[in-house]
C-alpha positions in Angstrom: 11.9 37.4 0.5 10.0 35.9 3.4 10.6 37.4 6.9 9.5 35.4 9.9 10.9 35.4 13.4 13.4 32.7 14.0 12.8 32.3 17.8 10.3 29.5 18.4 9.4 27.6 21.5 9.8 24.2 19.9 12.3 23.4 17.1 10.8 22.8 13.6 11.3 19.1 12.9 12.5 18.4 9.4 12.8 15.3 7.2 15.0 15.4 4.1 14.1 13.2 1.1 16.6 13.0 -1.7 18.3 10.1 -3.4 21.7 11.8 -3.5 23.6 11.5 -0.3 25.8 14.6 -0.8 22.7 16.8 -1.3 21.1 15.4 1.9 24.3 16.1 3.8 24.4 19.6 2.4 20.8 20.4 3.2 21.2 19.0 6.7 24.3 21.1 7.3 22.5 24.2 6.2 19.5 23.6 8.4 21.5 22.4 11.4 23.2 25.8 11.5 20.0 27.2 13.0 19.1 26.2 16.6 15.3 26.4 16.0 15.6 23.8 13.2 16.1 20.1 13.8 16.7 17.5 11.1 15.0 14.3 12.5 15.5 12.0 9.6 16.5 11.3 6.0 15.1 9.2 3.2 16.2 8.4 -0.3 13.1 7.1 -2.0 9.3 7.2 -2.0 8.6 4.3 0.4 11.4 5.6 2.7 9.8 9.0 2.8 6.5 7.5 4.0 8.1 5.2 6.6 10.2 8.1 7.9 7.2 10.3 8.3 5.5 7.5 10.3 8.5 7.2 12.5 9.6 10.8 13.0 6.3 12.8 12.4 8.2 15.8 11.0 6.7 19.3 10.8 8.3 19.9 7.4 9.5 17.6 4.6 12.1 18.7 2.1 11.2 16.7 -1.0 13.1 16.1 -4.2 10.8 15.3 -7.2 12.9 12.6 -8.9 13.3 10.0 -6.2 13.2 6.3 -6.8 10.2 3.9 -6.5 7.3 6.4 -7.1 8.6 9.9 -7.2 8.3 12.9 -5.0 4.8 14.0 -6.2 3.3 10.6 -5.2 5.2 10.7 -1.9 3.8 14.2 -1.2 0.3 13.0 -1.9 0.6 10.1 0.5 2.2 12.2 3.2 -0.4 15.0 3.0 -3.2 12.6 3.1 -1.9 10.6 6.1 -0.4 13.5 8.1 -2.2 16.8 7.1 -0.3 18.8 9.6 3.0 17.9 7.9 4.1 20.5 5.3 6.0 19.6 2.2 8.6 21.9 0.6 9.8 20.7 -2.9 13.5 21.3 -3.4 14.4 20.2 -6.9 16.3 21.1 -10.1 13.2 21.0 -12.3 11.4 24.3 -13.0 8.8 23.3 -15.6 5.3 24.7 -14.9 3.8 21.2 -15.1 6.2 20.0 -12.4 5.1 22.9 -10.2 1.4 22.2 -10.9 1.7 18.5 -10.1 3.5 19.2 -6.8 1.0 21.9 -5.7 -1.9 19.6 -6.7 -0.4 16.9 -4.5 -0.4 19.2 -1.5 3.1 20.8 -1.5 3.3 24.1 0.3 6.3 25.4 -1.5 8.6 24.9 -4.5 12.3 25.9 -4.6 15.2 25.2 -6.9 18.4 23.6 -5.6 21.3 25.9 -5.2 19.6 28.3 -2.8 21.4 29.9 0.0 21.1 28.9 3.7 19.1 32.0 4.5 16.6 31.3 1.6 16.1 27.7 2.7 15.6 28.7 6.4 13.1 31.4 5.5 11.2 29.0 3.3 11.0 26.4 6.0 9.8 28.9 8.5 7.3 30.3 6.1 5.6 27.0 5.2 5.7 25.9 8.9 3.7 29.1 9.6 1.1 28.1 7.0 2.3 30.2 4.0 2.9 29.0 0.4 6.4 29.6 -0.9 7.0 30.0 -4.6 9.7 32.4 -5.9 8.5 35.0 -8.3 10.1 33.5 -11.4 8.5 30.1 -10.7 5.2 31.7 -9.9 5.3 33.3 -13.4 5.9 29.9 -14.9 2.9 28.5 -13.0 0.7 31.3 -14.3 1.8 30.4 -17.8 0.6 26.9 -17.1 -2.8 28.1 -15.8 -3.3 30.1 -19.0 -2.7 27.0 -21.2 -5.6 24.6 -21.8 -5.1 21.1 -20.3 -4.3 18.3 -22.7 -6.5 15.2 -22.7 -5.1 11.9 -21.7 -5.0 10.8 -25.3 -3.3 14.0 -26.4 -0.7 13.5 -23.7 0.0 10.0 -25.1 0.4 11.3 -28.6 2.6 14.1 -27.4 4.9 11.7 -25.4 5.3 9.7 -28.6 6.0 12.8 -30.7 8.7 13.7 -28.2 10.1 10.1 -28.6 10.4 10.8 -32.3 7.6 8.5 -33.5 5.9 9.1 -36.9 2.2 9.5 -37.1 2.0 5.9 -38.5 4.0 4.5 -35.7 1.9 6.4 -33.1 -1.3 5.1 -34.7 0.1 1.5 -34.5 1.2 1.8 -30.9 -2.1 3.4 -29.7 -4.3 1.1 -31.9 -6.0 4.0 -33.7 -6.2 5.3 -37.2 -3.9 7.8 -38.8 -6.6 10.4 -39.0 -7.2 10.1 -35.3 -3.5 10.8 -34.6 -3.6 13.8 -36.9 -6.7 15.1 -35.1 -5.2 14.7 -31.7 -2.0 16.3 -32.9 -3.8 19.3 -34.4 -5.7 19.8 -31.1 -2.6 19.6 -28.9 -0.7 22.0 -31.3 -3.5 24.5 -30.7 -3.5 24.1 -27.0 0.3 24.5 -26.8 0.2 27.4 -29.2 2.6 25.8 -31.7 2.6 25.1 -35.4 4.3 21.7 -35.8 5.7 18.6 -34.1 9.1 20.0 -33.5 7.7 23.1 -31.7 5.4 20.8 -29.7 8.2 18.7 -28.5 10.2 21.7 -27.5 7.3 23.1 -25.5 6.5 19.8 -23.9 10.1 19.5 -22.6 10.4 23.1 -21.6 7.3 23.1 -19.5 7.8 19.7 -18.0 4.7 18.3 -19.7 6.7 15.3 -20.9 9.5 13.9 -18.8 12.7 12.7 -20.3 14.6 10.5 -17.8 
């Protein structure tokens, strides 16, 4: 994986952002087992993450994606803009290539899935603190798949979201205030970009890649 020396003159200051207390406790316990890592704070939502960064000025933020009041991507964007020296490591359960893309676009330096070992977490924290980008091979491949797929337009994304919600073309046209032919045209275009033949396949691909979120 990533091999970096664990002996550092100053401890790496870490903020944990996750809305589930047991997960925050678990991550803190894993990190606190290493003397060169110091958990300086915790937060459970988007505003709390920003306030905690202002208060503690961490070197590294462990960020979940699905946190209340704004989400982890938006929190990452704010943190990276206000405190460029602070690195953000996404630690989440979501492995869709769109999720990875959004996080990296917002300025995250790494993306890991929950359930990792203490050694993997520690190595990742050390790596991004040293200026590296951390994405495991399996997730990197998902991201490459995303890069190879053409981006959907804002209108195509709206149509796709409604397709996933089970709306008919007529219902989509009514909701978006457009004609049936316009919906058919957008659907045909997004089918082509996703490499699918019909609505069902489009919905499956949208969910699998994290293009459309189902909460």
